[in-house]
All heavy atoms as an XYZ file, in Angstrom:
636
protein
N     -14.025    -15.160     17.959
C     -14.250    -14.410     19.179
C     -13.158    -13.378     19.374
O     -12.013    -13.601     19.008
C     -14.275    -15.340     20.362
C     -15.408    -16.326     20.298
C     -15.916    -16.617     21.657
N     -17.266    -17.065     21.441
C     -18.272    -16.749     22.188
N     -18.108    -16.005     23.226
N     -19.472    -17.162     21.920
N     -13.539    -12.297     19.975
C     -12.601    -11.220     20.245
C     -11.607    -11.637     21.320
O     -11.971    -12.202     22.333
C     -13.353     -9.971     20.696
C     -12.436     -8.870     21.180
C     -11.660     -8.160     20.278
C     -12.341     -8.560     22.523
C     -10.808     -7.158     20.711
C     -11.496     -7.549     22.963
C     -10.740     -6.862     22.052
O      -9.896     -5.881     22.485
N     -10.346    -11.403     21.051
C      -9.289    -11.676     22.017
C      -8.312    -10.511     21.936
O      -7.638    -10.331     20.914
C      -8.589    -12.992     21.675
C      -7.421    -13.297     22.598
O      -7.186    -12.538     23.559
O      -6.737    -14.298     22.351
N      -8.242     -9.673     22.989
C      -7.382     -8.489     22.914
C      -5.906     -8.808     22.730
O      -5.138     -7.966     22.288
C      -7.630     -7.774     24.241
C      -8.244     -8.791     25.135
C      -8.917     -9.808     24.257
N      -5.489    -10.032     23.024
C      -4.087    -10.392     22.856
C      -3.764    -10.949     21.486
O      -2.610    -11.199     21.167
N      -4.765    -11.134     20.640
C      -4.551    -11.719     19.320
C      -3.955    -10.685     18.360
O      -4.368     -9.542     18.330
C      -5.873    -12.229     18.759
C      -5.715    -12.941     17.446
C      -7.004    -13.595     17.035
N      -6.834    -14.220     15.743
C      -7.820    -14.667     15.022
N      -9.045    -14.602     15.464
N      -7.589    -15.217     13.855
N      -2.967    -11.110     17.581
C      -2.320    -10.243     16.607
C      -2.703    -10.714     15.214
O      -2.626    -11.903     14.906
C      -0.781    -10.281     16.766
C      -0.106     -9.477     15.666
C      -0.389     -9.783     18.136
N      -3.125     -9.795     14.381
C      -3.463    -10.114     12.995
C      -2.333     -9.642     12.095
O      -1.849     -8.524     12.240
C      -4.764     -9.415     12.577
C      -5.971     -9.933     13.305
C      -6.370     -9.378     14.502
C      -6.693    -10.987     12.795
C      -7.467     -9.845     15.188
C      -7.790    -11.470     13.468
C      -8.188    -10.906     14.664
N      -1.909    -10.482     11.158
C      -0.859    -10.125     10.207
C      -1.442    -10.116      8.802
O      -2.183    -11.025      8.430
C       0.286    -11.138     10.268
O       0.906    -11.077     11.530
N      -1.111     -9.093      8.048
C      -1.592     -8.959      6.685
C      -0.394     -8.812      5.762
O       0.655     -8.322      6.176
C      -2.490     -7.715      6.554
C      -3.688     -7.767      7.452
C      -3.667     -7.159      8.697
C      -4.830     -8.433      7.065
C      -4.765     -7.201      9.536
C      -5.928     -8.495      7.897
C      -5.898     -7.881      9.134
N      -0.522     -9.207      4.490
C       0.598     -9.052      3.560
C       0.917     -7.576      3.344
O       0.052     -6.715      3.481
C       0.083     -9.700      2.267
C      -1.399     -9.723      2.395
C      -1.715     -9.767      3.861
N       2.161     -7.291      3.012
C       2.585     -5.914      2.750
C       1.849     -5.379      1.521
O       1.790     -6.053      0.491
C       4.088     -5.866      2.524
N       1.284     -4.183      1.599
C       0.583     -3.630      0.437
C       1.568     -3.149     -0.612
O       2.650     -2.676     -0.289
C      -0.208     -2.451      1.024
C       0.567     -2.054      2.223
C       1.210     -3.314      2.752
N       1.200     -3.279     -1.890
C       2.059     -2.807     -2.964
C       1.678     -1.393     -3.389
O       2.350     -0.777     -4.189
C       2.017     -3.755     -4.157
C       0.605     -4.028     -4.654
O      -0.359     -3.580     -3.998
O       0.461     -4.682     -5.698
N       0.582     -0.868     -2.842
C       0.143      0.503     -3.100
C      -0.734      0.945     -1.939
O      -1.088      0.147     -1.085
C      -0.616      0.603     -4.421
C      -1.860     -0.281     -4.468
C      -2.532     -0.205     -5.845
N      -3.536     -1.240     -5.979
C      -4.777     -1.167     -5.510
N      -5.173     -0.109     -4.850
N      -5.629     -2.150     -5.687
N      -1.090      2.212     -1.902
C      -1.931      2.734     -0.814
C      -3.320      2.111     -0.903
O      -3.922      2.062     -1.964
C      -2.036      4.245     -0.892
C      -2.828      4.824      0.247
C      -2.815      6.351      0.201
N      -3.710      6.885      1.173
C      -3.387      7.127      2.438
N      -2.189      6.866      2.859
N      -4.265      7.621      3.274
N      -3.800      1.629      0.223
C      -5.127      1.008      0.283
C      -5.780      1.375      1.609
O      -5.155      1.935      2.485
C      -5.020     -0.511      0.234
C      -4.438     -1.054     -1.030
C      -4.442     -2.541     -0.975
N      -3.797     -3.078     -2.166
C      -3.751     -4.332     -2.456
N      -4.280     -5.214     -1.665
N      -3.161     -4.754     -3.549
N      -7.020      1.001      1.749
C      -7.717      1.110      3.020
C      -8.083     -0.287      3.462
O      -8.530     -1.101      2.660
C      -8.990      1.942      2.897
C      -8.698      3.415      2.790
O      -7.774      3.898      3.429
N      -9.461      4.123      1.993
N      -7.860     -0.559      4.711
C      -8.275     -1.842      5.279
C      -9.580     -1.589      6.002
O      -9.723     -0.607      6.723
C      -7.221     -2.357      6.260
N     -10.550     -2.450      5.799
C     -11.838     -2.289      6.445
C     -11.903     -3.218      7.648
O     -11.536     -4.377      7.556
C     -12.959     -2.622      5.467
C     -14.325     -2.293      5.990
C     -15.362     -2.520      4.922
C     -16.433     -1.495      5.058
N     -17.404     -1.593      4.000
N     -12.354     -2.682      8.757
C     -12.497     -3.466      9.972
C     -13.959     -3.459     10.365
O     -14.551     -2.396     10.557
C     -11.643     -2.867     11.118
C     -10.166     -2.864     10.726
C     -11.881     -3.638     12.410
C      -9.291     -2.127     11.711
N     -14.569     -4.629     10.443
C     -15.950     -4.757     10.890
C     -15.949     -5.381     12.268
O     -15.262     -6.368     12.506
C     -16.765     -5.647      9.940
C     -17.015     -4.979      8.596
O     -17.156     -3.751      8.574
O     -17.067     -5.693      7.590
N     -16.709     -4.795     13.172
C     -16.839     -5.330     14.522
C     -18.204     -5.996     14.623
O     -19.210     -5.391     14.294
C     -16.727     -4.212     15.560
C     -15.453     -3.389     15.486
C     -15.503     -2.277     16.522
C     -14.250     -4.269     15.732
N     -18.235     -7.223     15.099
C     -19.490     -7.958     15.123
C     -20.019     -8.196     16.493
O     -19.281     -8.348     17.443
C     -19.349     -9.277     14.369
C     -19.344     -9.029     12.898
C     -18.170     -8.899     12.212
C     -20.526     -8.840     12.218
C     -18.159     -8.623     10.866
C     -20.531     -8.556     10.867
C     -19.345     -8.455     10.200
O     -19.333     -8.167      8.875
N     -21.063     -8.348     16.614
C     -22.460     -8.181     16.928
C     -22.652     -6.853     16.241
O     -22.602     -5.822     16.886
C     -22.711     -8.100     18.426
C     -24.095     -7.733     18.750
C     -24.244     -7.352     20.218
O     -23.288     -7.214     20.942
N     -25.427     -7.165     20.610
N     -22.810     -6.771     15.023
C     -22.348     -5.656     14.213
C     -22.459     -4.356     14.981
O     -23.508     -3.762     15.082
C     -23.052     -5.579     12.863
C     -22.291     -4.728     11.905
N     -22.510     -3.386     11.753
C     -21.252     -5.010     11.113
C     -21.674     -2.891     10.883
N     -20.891     -3.873     10.479
N     -21.342     -3.945     15.534
C     -21.250     -2.727     16.333
C     -21.011     -1.537     15.421
O     -21.597     -0.486     15.594
C     -20.102     -2.856     17.369
C     -20.463     -3.908     18.393
C     -19.794     -1.523     18.005
C     -19.338     -4.275     19.321
N     -20.143     -1.700     14.431
C     -19.837     -0.586     13.547
C     -18.764     -0.931     12.553
O     -18.297     -2.060     12.487
N     -18.374      0.078     11.780
C     -17.390     -0.092     10.714
C     -16.460      1.108     10.698
O     -16.870      2.219     11.003
C     -18.108     -0.188      9.349
O     -18.991     -1.295      9.371
C     -17.140     -0.370      8.211
N     -15.205      0.868     10.321
C     -14.267      1.966     10.112
C     -13.298      1.571      9.014
O     -13.173      0.400      8.674
C     -13.514      2.306     11.397
S     -12.488      0.987     12.020
N     -12.630      2.560      8.441
C     -11.601      2.317      7.426
C     -10.272      2.817      7.955
O     -10.203      3.854      8.607
C     -11.929      3.040      6.132
O     -13.050      2.449      5.516
N      -9.215      2.063      7.641
C      -7.869      2.406      8.081
C      -7.008      2.602      6.846
O      -6.899      1.695      6.024
C      -7.274      1.275      8.958
C      -5.869      1.623      9.400
C      -8.170      0.977     10.141
N      -6.382      3.775      6.669
C      -5.500      3.968      5.515
C      -4.237      3.129      5.657
O      -3.633      3.083      6.727
C      -5.182      5.462      5.532
C      -5.430      5.883      6.937
C      -6.470      4.957      7.503
N      -3.867      2.437      4.583
C      -2.668      1.598      4.573
C      -1.813      2.057      3.403
O      -2.255      2.047      2.267
C      -3.043      0.100      4.412
C      -1.798     -0.763      4.387
C      -3.986     -0.338      5.517
N      -0.580      2.466      3.681
C       0.312      2.999      2.656
C       1.508      2.079      2.486
O       2.140      1.690      3.467
C       0.766      4.396      3.073
C       1.557      5.113      1.999
O       1.821      4.526      0.938
O       1.905      6.283      2.225
N       1.816      1.711      1.247
C       2.910      0.783      0.962
C       4.259      1.317      1.424
O       5.142      0.556      1.788
C       2.969      0.487     -0.532
N       4.452      2.617      1.458
C       5.735      3.192      1.831
C       5.939      3.332      3.332
O       7.022      3.659      3.789
N       4.918      3.079      4.109
C       5.013      3.251      5.554
C       5.419      1.944      6.212
O       4.826      0.907      5.960
C       3.654      3.701      6.128
O       3.272      4.903      5.471
C       3.720      3.930      7.605
N       6.448      1.989      7.049
C       6.873      0.771      7.732
C       6.198      0.627      9.090
O       5.881     -0.469      9.503
C       8.399      0.738      7.925
O       8.801      1.904      8.632
C       9.099      0.645      6.591
N       5.975      1.729      9.794
C       5.291      1.684     11.083
C       4.354      2.873     11.189
O       4.711      3.976     10.804
C       6.282      1.727     12.249
C       7.003      0.449     12.471
C       7.772      0.486     13.775
C       8.432     -0.872     13.985
N       8.899     -1.051     15.328
N       3.181      2.623     11.707
C       2.195      3.680     11.847
C       1.199      3.286     12.922
O       0.838      2.109     13.038
C       1.463      3.877     10.511
C       0.372      4.934     10.445
C       0.979      6.330     10.589
C      -0.367      4.831      9.130
N       0.787      4.234     13.727
C      -0.278      4.005     14.694
C      -1.391      4.973     14.341
O      -1.177      6.177     14.267
C       0.193      4.245     16.141
C      -0.967      4.091     17.107
C       1.311      3.296     16.507
N      -2.556      4.436     14.050
C      -3.725      5.238     13.717
C      -4.778      5.050     14.783
O      -4.982      3.929     15.256
C      -4.340      4.784     12.388
C      -3.814      5.537     11.211
O      -3.267      6.606     11.344
N      -3.985      4.971     10.035
N      -5.452      6.104     15.118
C      -6.638      5.983     15.958
C      -7.795      6.360     15.047
O      -7.820      7.446     14.473
C      -6.560      6.903     17.166
C      -7.634      6.565     18.179
C      -7.414      7.249     19.512
O      -6.297      7.158     20.050
O      -8.368      7.859     19.992
N      -8.741      5.443     14.873
C      -9.835      5.646     13.936
C     -11.162      5.622     14.670
O     -11.337      4.931     15.668
C      -9.823      4.586     12.815
C      -8.597      4.733     11.936
C      -9.896      3.184     13.374
N     -12.109      6.396     14.145
C     -13.464      6.422     14.696
C     -14.276      5.298     14.086
O     -14.133      4.970     12.911
C     -14.150      7.749     14.362
O     -13.470      8.805     14.965
N     -15.145      4.701     14.896
C     -16.030      3.633     14.435
C     -17.416      4.227     14.238
O     -17.970      4.843     15.153
C     -16.086      2.473     15.460
C     -17.073      1.421     15.021
C     -14.709      1.874     15.661
N     -17.958      4.068     13.029
C     -19.322      4.508     12.752
C     -20.272      3.432     13.235
O     -20.198      2.298     12.787
C     -19.523      4.738     11.253
C     -18.628      5.835     10.729
O     -18.401      6.821     11.411
N     -18.108      5.659      9.535
N     -21.144      3.787     14.164
C     -22.050      2.808     14.742
C     -23.457      3.373     14.807
O     -23.660      4.551     15.071
C     -21.584      2.424     16.147
O     -22.499      1.504     16.724
N     -24.438      2.500     14.557
C     -25.836      2.903     14.697
C     -26.327      2.649     16.123
O     -27.445      2.995     16.460
C     -26.701      2.142     13.685
O     -26.587      0.755     13.909
N     -25.493      2.043     16.947
C     -25.835      1.761     18.339
C     -25.408      2.927     19.224
O     -24.225      3.232     19.304
C     -25.132      0.480     18.818
C     -25.573     -0.780     18.110
C     -26.988     -1.173     18.476
O     -27.407     -0.927     19.629
O     -27.675     -1.710     17.603
N     -26.352      3.580     19.904
C     -25.996      4.718     20.760
C     -24.978      4.356     21.848
O     -24.161      5.180     22.240
C     -27.331      5.131     21.388
C     -28.385      4.544     20.529
C     -27.786      3.336     19.878
N     -25.001      3.111     22.315
C     -24.087      2.682     23.366
C     -22.617      2.765     22.901
O     -21.716      2.956     23.703
C     -24.425      1.240     23.776
C     -23.595      0.716     24.925
S     -24.298     -0.756     25.654
C     -23.715     -2.015     24.552
N     -22.377      2.631     21.593
C     -21.019      2.635     21.056
C     -20.661      3.950     20.371
O     -19.624      4.049     19.724
C     -20.828      1.464     20.098
C     -21.011      0.127     20.772
C     -22.150     -0.627     20.556
C     -20.060     -0.342     21.657
C     -22.323     -1.845     21.203
C     -20.229     -1.548     22.301
C     -21.363     -2.288     22.071
O     -21.527     -3.486     22.713
N     -21.490      4.956     20.515
C     -21.229      6.252     19.893
C     -19.890      6.804     20.397
O     -19.590      6.759     21.584
C     -22.348      7.225     20.237
C     -22.235      8.545     19.505
C     -23.431      9.447     19.787
O     -24.532      8.930     19.976
O     -23.215     10.661     19.826
N     -19.073      7.280     19.484
C     -17.773      7.843     19.839
C     -16.672      6.813     20.049
O     -15.573      7.155     20.448
N     -16.954      5.528     19.757
C     -15.945      4.484     19.944
C     -14.795      4.697     18.961
O     -14.999      5.074     17.816
C     -16.557      3.100     19.725
C     -15.602      1.983     20.045
S     -16.457      0.424     20.179
C     -16.103     -0.275     18.594
N     -13.576      4.454     19.442
C     -12.378      4.596     18.613
C     -11.527      3.339     18.768
O     -11.570      2.687     19.801
C     -11.601      5.831     19.021
C     -12.425      7.115     18.824
C     -11.710      8.359     19.248
N     -10.538      8.686     18.451
C     -10.550      9.185     17.221
N     -11.682      9.405     16.624
N      -9.430      9.462     16.598
N     -10.772      3.018     17.725
C      -9.840      1.894     17.748
C      -8.433      2.422     17.505
O      -8.226      3.305     16.678
C     -10.153      0.878     16.641
C     -11.469      0.135     16.714
C     -11.630     -0.736     15.470
C     -11.544     -0.709     17.961
N      -7.471      1.854     18.206
C      -6.070      2.166     17.926
C      -5.540      1.010     17.079
O      -5.577     -0.139     17.485
C      -5.258      2.282     19.209
C      -3.809      2.703     18.936
C      -2.959      2.680     20.170
C      -3.159      3.951     20.948
N      -2.208      4.033     22.082
N      -5.069      1.329     15.888
C      -4.599      0.325     14.941
C      -3.105      0.542     14.712
O      -2.688      1.617     14.291
C      -5.363      0.425     13.599
C      -4.881     -0.621     12.619
C      -6.862      0.305     13.827
N      -2.307     -0.473     15.016
C      -0.861     -0.420     14.794
C      -0.543     -1.125     13.483
O      -0.928     -2.277     13.294
C      -0.111     -1.124     15.929
C      -0.297     -0.417     17.247
O      -0.177      0.784     17.326
N      -0.612     -1.175     18.278
N       0.180     -0.436     12.609
C       0.591     -1.013     11.334
C       2.109     -1.107     11.352
O       2.800     -0.118     11.549
C       0.114     -0.156     10.152
C      -1.414     -0.074     10.160
C       0.643     -0.709      8.831
C      -1.969      0.944      9.205
N       2.623     -2.327     11.180
C       4.066     -2.557     11.175
C       4.373     -3.503     10.027
O       4.175     -4.703     10.135
C       4.512     -3.146     12.507
C       6.018     -3.319     12.597
O       6.713     -3.104     11.582
O       6.489     -3.681     13.677
N       4.848     -2.958      8.908
C       5.114     -3.796      7.739
C       6.377     -4.626      7.904
O       6.646     -5.517      7.111
C       5.207     -2.952      6.470
O       6.306     -2.082      6.554
N       7.166     -4.366      8.959
C       8.357     -5.170      9.216
C       8.053     -6.375     10.090
O       8.932     -7.180     10.357
C       9.438     -4.322      9.893
C       9.977     -3.266      8.955
O      10.048     -3.479      7.754
N      10.330     -2.121      9.491
N       6.819     -6.495     10.546
C       6.449     -7.622     11.407
C       6.546     -8.923     10.615
O       6.252     -8.973      9.426
C       5.045     -7.447     11.943
N       6.989     -9.960     11.281
C       7.134    -11.260     10.631
C       5.802    -11.972     10.667
O       5.143    -12.034     11.690
C       8.207    -12.105     11.353
C       8.314    -13.471     10.730
C       9.537    -11.384     11.329
N       5.408    -12.496      9.531
C       4.154    -13.234      9.448
C       4.146    -13.999      8.146
O       5.031    -13.849      7.307
N       3.142    -14.837      7.955
C       3.080    -15.596      6.717
C       2.898    -14.665      5.526
O       2.141    -13.701      5.598
C       1.861    -16.498      6.903
C       1.072    -15.875      7.998
C       2.033    -15.081      8.826
N       3.635    -14.925      4.460
C       3.545    -14.110      3.258
C       2.718    -14.869      2.228
O       3.056    -15.985      1.843
C       4.938    -13.778      2.693
C       5.722    -12.977      3.717
C       4.826    -13.053      1.372
C       7.152    -12.712      3.342
N       1.629    -14.255      1.825
C       0.730    -14.862      0.851
C       1.229    -14.501     -0.545
O       1.559    -13.334     -0.806
C      -0.673    -14.291      1.081
C      -1.730    -14.860      0.198
C      -3.069    -14.245      0.586
C      -4.151    -14.670     -0.356
N      -5.426    -14.030     -0.025
N       1.298    -15.479     -1.447
C       1.736    -15.163     -2.809
C       0.758    -14.193     -3.475
O      -0.426    -14.163     -3.142
C       1.724    -16.512     -3.535
C       1.351    -17.532     -2.543
C       0.975    -16.871     -1.279
N       1.252    -13.389     -4.406
C       0.388    -12.436     -5.096
C      -0.669    -13.181     -5.897
O      -0.522    -14.369     -6.223
C       1.209    -11.548     -6.030
O       1.663    -12.308     -7.141
N      -1.735    -12.477     -6.239
C      -2.825    -13.090     -7.007
C      -2.291    -13.617     -8.343
O      -2.650    -14.691     -8.787
C      -3.939    -12.070     -7.240
C      -5.149    -12.663     -7.928
C      -6.276    -11.654     -8.018
N      -7.512    -12.272     -8.377
C      -7.853    -12.614     -9.605
N      -7.024    -12.403    -10.605
N      -9.015    -13.195     -9.845
N      -1.400    -12.841     -8.968
C      -0.831    -13.245    -10.253
C      -0.102    -14.572    -10.116
O      -0.258    -15.467    -10.943
C       0.131    -12.159    -10.740
C       0.769    -12.456    -12.071
C       1.719    -11.333    -12.452
C       2.473    -11.686    -13.713
N       3.452    -10.669    -14.053
N       0.694    -14.734     -9.051
C       1.427    -15.988     -8.824
C       0.471    -17.146     -8.535
O       0.697    -18.273     -8.971
C       2.414    -15.845     -7.671
C       3.544    -14.879     -8.008
O       3.801    -14.661     -9.225
O       4.171    -14.345     -7.084
N      -0.596    -16.874     -7.772
C      -1.559    -17.938     -7.453
C      -2.288    -18.395     -8.714
O      -2.510    -19.584     -8.911
C      -2.559    -17.446     -6.409
C      -1.968    -17.264     -5.031
C      -3.016    -17.050     -3.964
N      -4.097    -16.150     -4.320
C      -4.148    -14.856     -4.036
N      -3.139    -14.281     -3.413
N      -5.186    -14.125     -4.392
N      -2.665    -17.441     -9.574
C      -3.403    -17.782    -10.802
C      -2.501    -18.539    -11.770
O      -2.910    -19.519    -12.386
C      -3.977    -16.507    -11.462
C      -4.526    -16.804    -12.832
C      -5.058    -15.910    -10.574
N      -1.214    -18.113    -11.900
C      -0.306    -18.774    -12.824
C       0.048    -20.196    -12.358
O       0.416    -21.032    -13.167
C       0.954    -17.941    -13.031
O       1.694    -17.884    -11.830
N      -0.082    -20.461    -11.072
C       0.218    -21.796    -10.548
C      -0.876    -22.802    -10.906
O      -0.653    -24.004    -10.865
C       0.399    -21.746     -9.033
N      -2.055    -22.295    -11.250
C      -3.192    -23.172    -11.598
C      -3.086    -23.578    -12.987
O      -2.756    -24.202    -13.700
C      -4.539    -22.442    -11.402
C      -5.693    -23.294    -11.861
C      -4.703    -22.030     -9.976
């Protein structure tokens, strides 16, 4: 369920990527550029929606690679552990 106070933490990217955000009762989709060299960034992104009620919806996405959160081991480390 959506909770505006909830914070999501993701592992630090090792290269430039896009994070995909899907909003459900499927409202729409958007992509957020994620750059390994950026420590803090605020992006406002447009949401593509087929629902006229949500036309023009935008999300503000804060990216802070210095934020403390659980660090997931790399895929290589996870595979070698098996």
